[in-house]
C-alpha positions as CSV (number, residue, x, y, z in Angstrom):
1,M,0.0,0.0,0.0
2,R,1.4,3.4,-1.0
3,R,1.3,6.4,1.3
4,T,0.1,9.6,-0.1
5,I,1.9,12.8,0.3
6,K,0.1,15.1,2.7
7,K,-0.3,18.6,1.2
8,E,-0.5,21.6,3.4
9,F,-2.8,24.4,2.3
10,N,-2.6,28.0,3.3
11,L,-6.2,28.9,3.8
12,N,-5.4,32.6,3.8
13,K,-4.2,32.5,0.1
14,L,-7.2,30.6,-1.3
15,K,-9.3,32.5,-3.8
16,I,-12.5,30.7,-2.9
17,G,-13.8,29.0,0.2
18,C,-16.1,26.2,1.0
19,S,-19.8,26.8,0.4
20,P,-20.8,27.1,4.1
21,C,-18.1,29.7,4.7
22,M,-19.1,31.6,1.6
23,S,-22.7,31.7,2.5
24,E,-21.9,33.0,6.0
25,A,-19.6,35.6,4.5
26,K,-22.5,36.8,2.2
27,K,-24.8,37.0,5.2
28,M,-22.3,39.1,7.1
29,E,-21.8,41.4,4.1
30,Q,-25.6,41.9,3.9
31,K,-25.8,42.8,7.6
32,I,-22.9,45.2,7.4
33,S,-24.3,46.7,4.1
34,N,-21.3,48.6,2.8
35,R,-20.5,50.5,6.0
36,K,-17.1,51.3,7.3
37,V,-15.9,49.2,10.2
38,S,-15.6,52.2,12.4
39,E,-19.3,53.0,11.9
40,I,-20.4,49.6,13.2
41,K,-21.2,49.5,16.9
42,I,-19.7,46.9,19.2
43,E,-23.0,45.4,20.1
44,E,-23.9,45.0,16.5
45,V,-20.6,43.1,15.8
46,K,-21.4,40.8,18.8
47,T,-24.8,39.9,17.4
48,I,-23.4,39.3,13.9
49,I,-20.7,37.0,15.2
50,S,-23.0,35.2,17.6
51,S,-25.5,34.5,14.8
52,M,-22.8,32.6,13.0
53,F,-22.5,30.1,15.8
54,K,-26.1,29.5,16.6
55,R,-27.3,26.0,15.9
56,K,-29.7,25.6,13.0
57,D,-32.1,22.7,13.9
């Protein structure tokens, strides 16, 4: 049996992501809606981030 060579990927250099990640990124873009980062309130950032980790049953 042959061993395969394990390739290491730098995820920061990929041009595209997996479909769940891309859909979450689109949702975040819609919630931010072309505002500057300095215009977003801390509480709003917390709700956006926490919505990513809620279980979808």
